[in-house]
N, C-alpha and C positions, 0 to 999 in steps of 0.2 A: 919631735913627733915625726914619724914616717907615715906617709899615706900609702895604702895598699889596695889594689884592685884585683879581682879574681874572675876568670872566665872558664867556661867549659866548652871546648871545641866540639863540633859535630862528631869527631872521632872518639869523644869521651875523655880526651886528655885535658889536663888542667894547665892553664896559663895564668901567671901572676905578674904584676908590675908594681914596683915600689918607687916612691919619690921622696927623697930626703931634702926638704927645703933648706936645712942648715948647711949641708955640704954641696947642695945643688947637683945631686946624683940621681940619674934615672937607671933603673935596673929591671930586666925582664927575665922571667924564668919559665921553662917548660918542665912540668913536673917539679922535681927538686933541683934541676940543673940550671945554672945561670947561662943564658944564651946571648945576652947583649947588655951592655951598659955604656953610659956616656955622661959627660957633664950635661946639665940641663939645657935643652934647646939646641944642642949641637946636631942631633940627628933629625933634621927637619923632614927627611923622607920617611922617618919612622924606624923602629927597631924590627928587623926581620926575625921571625920565629920559624925555624925549619927543623926537619928531622931527616937525616940521611940524604940531604940534598933536596928534599921535597919541601917547598914553601907551604907553611900552614897558616900563617897570619902575619899581619903587620900591626905593631902597637905604636901609637903616636901620643906624645904628651903635649899638652898646651904649654908654651914657654912661660906664661904669666900666671895661670890659675891652676889649682890642683884638679885637673881634668885629664882623663886618659881614655883613649878610644882604641878598640881592637877591631880590625877588619879582616875578613877572609881574603884569599887571593883574588876573588872575583869582585871585591869591593863591598860586599855585604857586611854591615856592621853587626856585631854580636853584643847584646846588652850584658853588662857585668853581672855575675852571680852575686858578687859582693861589691858594692859601690858606695863610698869607699870604706875601707877599714883602716883605722889607725893602729899601727903595730909598733912594737919596739924594734930597734935596729937589728936585733938578733933573729927576729921572726921573718925569715926569708925563704921559707919553703912553701910550696903550694900545699893547700890543706886537704885535698880529697884522700885522706887516709883514715883507717879505722880508729875510732876514739879509744884512748887508753884509759885504763882504770887507775886514776890518780888518787882516789880517796877523797872524802868529803872536804877536809881542810884545804888541800891543795886546789881542788876543783873550785871551791868558793873564792879563793884568792885570785885564781886566773879569771874567773867570771867578773870579779870586781874590777880588775885592771882593764879587761876588755870593755866593760860598760863605760867606764870613765873615758877611755880613749875614743870610743865610738861617739860618745856624747859630744866631745869637743870637735871631732871631725865633722859631725853633722852640723854643728853650730857654725863652723868655718865655711861650709859650703852653702849655707842658707837653706837647708832642707826644711827647717822649721821644727816643730815639736812632735813630729810623728814618732811612734814607738819604734825603737831600734829593730831593723829587719822587716818593717812593714811596708816600706817603699824602696824603690830603686830609682836611679836617675838615668837620663839619656840626653846627650848633648847633640844639638842640631849641627850637622857638618859645617854649615855656613856661620856658626857661632852666634846666632841671633836668639836662641833660647835654650834652656835646659828644662826638660820635662821631668816631673817627679810623680810616680804613679805606683799604685799598689802592686804587690808581687802576684796578685791574682789576675792581673791583666796581661795580655799578650801585646808586645810592641812590634810593629812592622814599619820600617822606614818607608815614607811615602814615595811614590813614583811621580816626579815633578820635573818641569823644565829646568835648564841650567840657571843657577843663581838662587833658586828656591830650595828650601829644606823643609821637611815635615815628617810627622809621625802619625801613625794610626794606632790608637790604644783601644783594645777590644776586650770586653769581659766575655770570655768564651761561654760561660754558663748562661748568661742572660741574652747575649747578642748586642747589648748596648755598647756604643763606641764613641770615641772622641777622636777628632782629627785636628792637628795643629800644623799650620803652615806659616812660614816667614820668608821675607825677601827684602833686600834693600829697596827703598822707595823714596824718591824725592818729592812726590806729589802728596797732597793731603786731601785730595778729592776721594772721599771714602767710597762713594757709589761707583766711581770709575774704576777704582782699585778692585772692588768686589766683582765687577763685570769681567775683569781680567784674571783674577786669582781664584774667585769663588768656584768656577767650574772645575779648576784643578783640585781644589780641596774636596769638592763633592765627588769627584771621580775616585777618591781614596776612601770614601765612606763604605764600609762593608755592606753590600746589597745583593739581593737575590736577582735583581733585574735593573733595567735602566729607568724605572719609573721615578719621576721627581715632580711633585705637584707643589708649586709655590703658593702659599696662602696669604702671606703678609710681608710688607716691608715697612720698617720704621726706624727712626733715629733713637739711639739709646746710649748706653755706657758699657765699656768693656775694659777691665784692668784699670779703671779710673780714668779712661780716655774716652772721648766722643766716639761712638761706634755706629756702623750701619748694620742693622739687625734684619735678618731674613728668617721667616718661619715657614715651614712646609711639611711635606709628608713623603716618606720613602718606604720601601719594603726592605727590612733588614736581611741579613744573610740567611736567616731561617724562613724568610718569606712572610714574616709577621709585619703588620702595619706598624710603622714607627714615626714618631714625631721628630722633626729635624729643626734644630735651632742653630743659627750661624751668626757670627759677629765679625765684622772687619774693622780694624782700628790701626792707627799709626802712632808710633812712639819713637822718638830719637832717630828719625830718618829710616825707620824700618816699618814695613807693613805686615800685619798679622791677620790671619783668618783662622778662627776657631769654629769648629762645628761639633754638635752634640746630637747623636741619634739615640732616642730612647723608645722602647716599646710603649704601646698605648697602656699597657698594664703596669709600667714602672711607677712605683709610688713616689710621692713628692719627696719623701725622706731619702730614697735611693737616688733620685735625680739630683738632690742637693749634694750628695756625696760625689757624684760625677762632676758637678760644677766646681766643687772644691778642688778636684784634680786640675781643672783648667786654671783656677785662680792660683794654684800653687806653682804654676809655670814661671820660671825666672826669665825675664826678658833681658838679654845680655848683648854685649858687643865684643865677643871673643874673636880670636883669629879664624879667618875663613879657611877651613880645611877641606872644603868640598872639591877643590881643584887639584888636590895632591894625588899623584898617581898611586894606585894600590900596588903593593909589592908582595 
């Protein structure tokens, strides 16, 4: 099985990357042209993607897990359009091309092969039982979590101090948002951790202003771990009153802060779906790529 990721650059050009675990080969394509390849883990600085001497992006593979990250020259990470897709070894061209009329029998056969491959790729990455194509994944640069979120959400890497990684997931239609932050942490004093990391997470909640009204603090549970829970109120990006729930917890030497901002009119059912996105986050200890220079 070969793993495949696909991105679309701001210029509209397609980039693809493949990983063959059997041969240990990493390959990166710009449109249908191979631009870089190497044995797995050899290019620790990443694969440079360029056109006519102009640097377009850098693609980096995790040396141990089927995870691949594309960053623009300024270090901004672009979420994959396809993450990941299992393909045959022969399928090595980027796909943004016009669909061909293959006829019903051939089309059904291709769809069947694609569905089976995608199912096993999703199972191997722990994405769960979500319908194919309904979610995408994002790896925290410091390797401490992988977020899985609906394609209807917009992801923006959080602005955080060195050592921390995070993401803001926002439903553009409703304005509801999730913030995930993680950092290595030797302490287990949850409230002390919240005092230090909580304001950083709060600063990444999409808001119309700086209003933050704390209503309650209590002990609870997050991801099956003891948690420090804070409940309050903010004004979302649209200026609407929003409930804010946050939880700080520690697992395996890492501290996590999760925040959820929902409108006063958000139904319990919709809020449960948002909490399910938080619960679907994989807590990991992958290689820290946050200090690698962008190329």
